N, C-alpha and C positions, 0 to 999 in steps of 0.2 A: 095551359094558361088560357084565361078569357079575356079579350079586348072589350073594353068598354068605350063606346062613342059618346052619341046623345042619350043613350038610354039612362034613364034617373036612376040614382043609387039605391032608393028603397026597393024600385019593382026590381032592380038585378039581384038585391039581397034575397028577396022572394023567391025569385028565380033558383039561385042558387040551392037555398034550403030545400027545396022539392027535388030539384034535380041530382045535387050532387050529396044529400045527407046519408044515401044508403050505404057508400062507399069511403065516403072522407074520413070517418073517424078510425077506420080501419087502417088507414095508408099512411096518416100523416107522421107518424114515426120516421118514414123514409123519406120526408122532403126535408126542406132546407129550412123549415121552421118547427122548432123544439121547445117542449118546456119541461119543467121539474117542478113538484112540489114538495116543497120540504116544511116543516113544523111552523117556521118562523118566517117563511119568506117565498114567493114563487120566482125561479127564473125561467125567462123566453129568450131565448136565442135565435136570432135570423140571420142567416148566411147569404152573403151578397156577392154575386159573381165578380166584381171589381170594387176597388175603394170608389167611394163616391160623395159625394154632400148629402147629408142626412138631416132632415127637419123634422121635429115632432112637436105636438100640440095635446092639450088633454080639452076634451068635448064633454058637453053634459046631453042629455035627453036624446038618447039614452048614452049614460056615461062611458066613454072609450077613449082610447089613445089612439092619435093617428099619426103613422110614419111615413114621411115622404121619402122616398128614394130615386136616385139619378139611373140606378141600374138595377136590372132583373134581381128576384130572391133566387138563389142558386139552388138549382135541382128541385124547383117546385111546382107541382103539377096540380094539385087540388086548390080552387080558391074559396072554399070555405072548411072549417072543421068546429066542432064541438070539442071544450077542454072540460076534463074532470078536475076542477082545482075550485078550491073555496070562493078565490077573488075573480079567474077569469072564467066568462061564460063561453065565448067561442070567438074565432079569428076568423076575417075576411082579408082575403088579398084581390085588390084590384089593379089593371092596368090600362091605362090610356095612352095616347100618342106620345105625351109630354111627359108621365110621371109613374111610377109604380107608388101603390098606397098599401101599407099592411095596417089593418084596423082592429085594434084589441078591444072587445066589448066586456065589460065588466059587470060582475053581479052587483044587484044594488044592497043596501044595507049596511054595510062595512066602510069603515073608515080605513084608510091604507095611503101610503106613500107610492110614488112611482120615481123610479130613478133608471135613467137612458143613457146609455154611453156606447161608445165603438171599441173594437179591438182590430188592430193592425194584423194583416196577414203574418204569419209566423208559424214555424216548424211544419208546413205542410197545410196548415188551416190557412181557411178564407177570410176575407174581411167580413166582420160580424157585427150587429149591432145586436146589444144584451139590453133586456128589459127586467129589471127588479121590482117586483109588487112587494113591500114591506108592509108587516100591520102596523097600526098605531103605535104611539109610543107606550100608551097604557095596556095594550097588549103584550108588546115585547117586555115590558118590566113584570108583568105575570109571569110569562115562561121562568124570568130569571128567579122570581120569588117561590116557583115551583121547584126547580132545581135545588135550591136552599132548602127548603121545607123536606123536600126528599133526602137531603143529606143528613138533614137533622135526625130523621126517622131511622135511616141507617145506623147512625152514631147511638142511639138509643140501644140498639142492639150489640152494642160493644164490638162493631165491626169497622173495618179499612175500607176505603173507598178508591176503587180502581177504575180510572177513565181509560177506555180502550176506543183509539180514534183510526178507523178505516180512512185510508188516504183517498184524496181525489172525490168522485163522484159526480153526477149528473153531467154536464156539458164537460167535463173534465174528465176525461177516461183514464187519463195515467199514461203509463206505459202500454204499448199494443203489443202482444206477442207474436212470435214466427208463426202461430197457427190462428191469429188473429184474437187469442185471448186477451182480454182488458183488464188492467192493473187494479180500477175500480171495482170489479167483480169478485176478483179472486180476495183481496185483502176484507172486503164486505162480508163475503161468506166465513173466513177465516176468523173474524171479528166476532160474528154470531155466534160461531161453533165456541169460542172462547167464554163467551157469557152464557152459553147452555150448560157446558162442561163445568164452568165454575159455578154454576146456579146453586148448588146444593152445599157452597162451604159456609161453615160457621165462623170463617176467621175474617172475609172480605166480601163485598158485593162488588160486580162489575156494571158499568154504565157505559152506553156507547155514544158518540158525537153524532153519530147518523145510522138510523135502522135501515134506511132504504136507499134507493138510488138518486140520491139529491145531492149538490154541491154545498160545501160548509167552506166559508172563506178560512184562511189560515188565522186571523185574529181572534174570530169567533171560536175555534177549536181551543186557543190558549184560555179565552174568558169563560169556555164550558167546564174546563178542569179548576178554574178559580172559584166558579161559583160552586161548584162541590164540594172545594176545600180539599181536593183529591190528595191521598196519600201516595199516589204513584199515577203516571201518565204513559201510556203506552200508544205510539204511532204505528202503525202497520202499512208497510209499503213492498212492492215487488216491481222495481225499476228496471232500466235495462242500462247495459256499459257498453262502451265504444267497441271494444273486444267482445265477439259474441263468445270466446271462449271462456269468459269469465262468468264465473258460476259461484253458489253457494248461498249461506243465510250469514249474516251479520247483523252486529248490534251498533247503534251509534246513541252516544252521549255528548252532552253539548260541550264544545269549545267555544268559549266566548267571542274570542276573535277569529274563529273559524277554521275550516280545514286548511292546510297549509298546501296540498297538491294530490295527485293520484286520483283513484277512484273516489277516494272521501271529496275532493273539491267537486269534481264532476257530479255527484249525486247531491251535495249540498245546493250547488247553483241552479241543477234541474228541479229540485222541491222547492227552494225559495225564490223562483222566476215570479212567481206570483205578487210578491209584495217587494221586488225589486226596487220600483220606483218609490215606494212609500219609505222603503229605507235609505234611500239616497236623500231623500226631501229631508229626512229626521235624523240624519247620519251623527248629529253630533250627541243627540238626546239617547240615541239607541247605544252610542257608545258607552256613555254615563251611566246608563243601566247596566250594561253589560259588564262594566267593571266592579260593580257593585258585589260586596261580599257573599251577599244572600243566594249566589250563585253557587258558593261552596258544597253547601248541602244537598242542592241539586245535582251537582255532578257526581258527588263521592257517591251517594245513595242510588244514584242513577246507575251507575257503573256496578255497584253491587248487586243490582235487582238484574241487570244485564248478564251478569256472568252466570246467576242463578239459572236464568232462562236458557242462555246456550249449552249449560251444564244438560238441561232436560232435552235441549235439543238434539245431542250426539246421543241421547239415550234411547229417544222415539222416532228419529227421522233418518232420512237416507242423505240429507243435506251436507255438503261439505262445511264446516264450521270455521268461517273466517275471522271470529273473535270480536273483540269490543274495539271500535274505533271512536275518534273524536271527530265533530264537524259543528258547525254553526248553524244547524238547521233552526228557522224561525218559529218553528212549532214546538223545540225544546226550551224555549225561553220562556219560563215560568218560575221566577225565583221562588224556592223556598218548597217546590214540588219535584220530587225525583222524576226524571222523565228519560225515557228510553224510545228511539226510533228503531223498527225492525226491519230488516230488508230480508224479506221471507225468500229469497230466490231472486233470478235475473231474468225477464222474460225474452231478453236478447240471447239467452243459451237454450237451445232444444233441449237438452236435459231435464233443465229448471220447469221448463214449459210443460215438458210431459209429467214431470210431477206434479206441480201447481193444477195440472188439468185433471188430476186423480183425486176423486171427491176423498179417499181414504188417506192417501197422504196428507191433504188440508186438514182432516181431524188430527192427525198424530202431529201437525204442527200446533194447532189449538191445544192440544194435550200437554204439549212440551211449554206453551207459553203459560197455561194455567198452573203445573206443577211448579214452575220457577217462579211465578208471583206466590204461591202457596209458601213456597220455602223461605222465600225473602221475607214475607211478612211472620211467618214462624220465627225467622233469625231476629227480628225487629222487635217482635213481642219478648222473645228471651232476654235480649241485650238490656232491654226496659227494665224488665224485672229484676235481672242482676244488679243492675246500675243502683236501683232505688234500694234495695237489701244492703248495698253496701254502704251508702249515705247513712241509712237508718241506724247502721249498726257501727260506724266509726266515728259518726258525728251526732251525739247526743244532746239535747239540753239538759239543764239542770234537774227537770222530772223525767230525764231518761228516753223523753218520748217528742217528737214534733208533732203535735195535732192538728196542724193544720198547712196546707200546701198553698202558697201564695202566688197566683199568676200575675204577672207583670206584663200590663201591655203598653206603657208610655214613660215617660221619664217623670211624671207626676205622681203614677202610681209606684213607680221604682223606689222613690223617697219614702214611701208609706209602707214598704214593704214588711213582712214580719222579721223583727229582730230577733235574735238568739244568740247565746254565750256559747262557746265551743271550748272543750278540753285543751290545754297545750298540746301541741302533735308538732311533726316535722314541717306540718304544710300550714301552719300559720296558727295566732292565738287570736284572743279577743272575740268581739262581736261579729257577728256576719248575718246576710241575709240569706233567705232561700227563695231561689228565682226557678220558675218552671219554665224550661224552653218551650216557647210557641212555634209552629210552622214559620219559616222563612229567618229564624234568628242562626246568627253565626257566632263564635267567638268574639270576632272583630265588631259587630253589631251590638253584642252585651257590654263587650268592654265600654264602647262609646256610649252607651244608654247609662253606665254607672258611673262613666269617668276614671276606670283604672284601666291599667293594661292588660293585655292577652297574657302574659306572663305571668301576672299575678293570680288571675283565674286559673292558669295549668298548674300552677305550684300548690294552689288553696285547696284545689280540688282533686290534685294528682292525676290529671288528664295526661293522658299517655300520645294522644293525637289530636290535631286540631279539628275535630270533629265533634258537634253536638246535633241533639235530634230532637225533635217534638216529644214532650213529656219527661225529658231528663230532668234531676233535680241538679240546679248548680249554687254552690255557695258561694255569697259575694261578701268579701272582706269590707267591713265598715271602719273607715279609719278615724 
């Protein structure tokens, strides 16, 4: 650490550029200031020795962020570093008798926003100052449009879309194993293997929420799946348990009101901690959303996919299969998108850590996930084909053919949906409309859309279960 008395600021910077440039870049990752570059933001985290007052301001000529601290940066030995990032050029740390200053110098020619906040001591982590550098709104919208366009290209090939989400990342290591292995690294490696193994599939395409070691907020992971209009969302984790003997592989699907207790509740609280304050502040609206029946499809189909994956885990890996559980993980709360959270082992258990440290075992885990996904979509496609044939056979028009599928997206279009007349049967008689179920629909939402009861829809269509899925044809009786 270098003390600055009356020496001018700029003279000091020139000095440290020449004196420290040789070794600063090589050592910065071991210091109390770290950064992670993501496609849509850059995060800088400064660890402080103790909680203190923090003041910050943006300056020009050159464009920079000055952060004034009353305490020293924890374990920081280098006063100057260059940064490989599109927004940040370099960082300086200055100490005087009165205060410490961290100065972040930005590159020119880019529009961006800066968000600075602090994190209190928690779970062995020190007091921290977090700086998020976010692109302009135009650039953020560009990222969103690119995801939507890519999804359209994938669907033109008649493929399903699977969003695989490696948990944690960047400044959030997740659980840390007994041998120092980090959850964020384990799950990213498995996710990349899943994408690679599934790459030749003719039935579906895998996209990842993160490709490298950077942090993605939970709400962004959820939005990522919505932008792609994913047919399946899989979040991969490898947590720790209070009991070190607890081991095995388990899958979670959404329980809107959350887990009741046991290991399920422990893991739910651990993963949701990031958004705990947000959920408290918006409790009423969150509960209202969770009670919406659009989650029915998310839960039922998520459980179906989870069972296929766990069957393959038994086939390919040596992990104990602990079955499908239910919990209120925030990342699973995406109405209309079947979602599964996989705990691929516990880093608090020595046996599981040994397995997850083995490259070949991680590859077998990825293979099991890929095969489970493949089986799920094969099932989904076969069910859709069978259902379409049954409806086309049992309910024909006077011309013996339904020539047009009518997709209904709101109540206005519902009233103008294609009407046809059906022969008398045990299910009903008279006029009816054909409705093609879209993502997020449930029997309850469809009944509200057309102003009829769920029982009427079930009887008219001979549906045996309270389940519908995207692409399914539903006959709506016309009164």
